[in-house]
C-alpha positions in Angstrom: 0.0 0.0 0.0 1.1 3.5 -0.7 -0.3 6.8 0.5 0.2 9.8 -1.8 -0.9 13.4 -1.1 -2.1 15.1 -4.3 -3.2 18.7 -4.0 -3.7 18.3 -0.2 -5.9 15.2 -0.5 -4.5 11.8 0.6 -4.9 9.0 -1.9 -4.2 5.4 -0.8 -3.2 3.1 -3.6 -3.2 -0.6 -2.9 -4.1 -4.1 -4.2 -7.6 -5.4 -3.3 -8.4 -9.0 -2.5 -8.8 -9.9 -6.2 -5.4 -8.4 -7.0 -6.6 -5.3 -8.7 -5.0 -1.9 -8.0 -7.4 0.6 -6.5 -7.2 4.2 -5.3 -9.2 5.3 -2.3 -9.8 9.0 -1.4 -12.3 11.4 -0.1 -14.0 13.6 -2.6 -13.1 17.2 -1.7 -16.3 18.7 -3.1 -18.9 16.8 -1.1 -16.9 14.7 1.5 -17.9 11.5 -0.2 -15.5 8.6 0.1 -14.8 6.7 -3.1 -12.8 3.9 -4.5 -11.6 3.7 -8.2 -10.3 0.5 -9.7 -7.2 1.5 -11.7 -6.7 -1.9 -13.2 -10.0 -1.5 -15.1 -9.9 2.2 -15.7 -6.2 2.8 -16.5 -4.9 -0.7 -17.2 -2.2 -0.5 -14.4 -0.6 -3.6 -13.0 1.6 -2.3 -10.2 1.2 0.1 -7.3 3.9 2.4 -8.8 2.0 2.5 -12.1 -1.2 3.4 -10.1 0.6 6.3 -8.4 1.7 7.6 -11.8 -1.8 7.2 -13.3 -3.3 9.0 -10.3 -0.9 11.9 -10.5 -1.4 12.1 -14.3 -5.2 12.3 -14.0 -5.0 15.0 -11.3 -2.6 17.0 -13.4 -5.2 17.1 -16.2 -8.1 17.4 -13.8 -7.0 19.6 -10.8 -9.1 20.3 -7.8 -10.5 23.8 -7.8 -10.6 25.9 -4.6 -13.9 27.3 -3.8 
């Protein structure tokens, strides 16, 4: 498991029971907790690839301060 802080929000990237790489974080807009399967969405196979994919996505889609 790896915990990465991206734009002040902690993202934990880990393998689930079935071996898929998932990222878990709290949505900054509404406080909703969500889990995204990076193996299905971004075709990643390792945790380090998951970190890169998460950082890349947030670079293109930054959080906006209200």
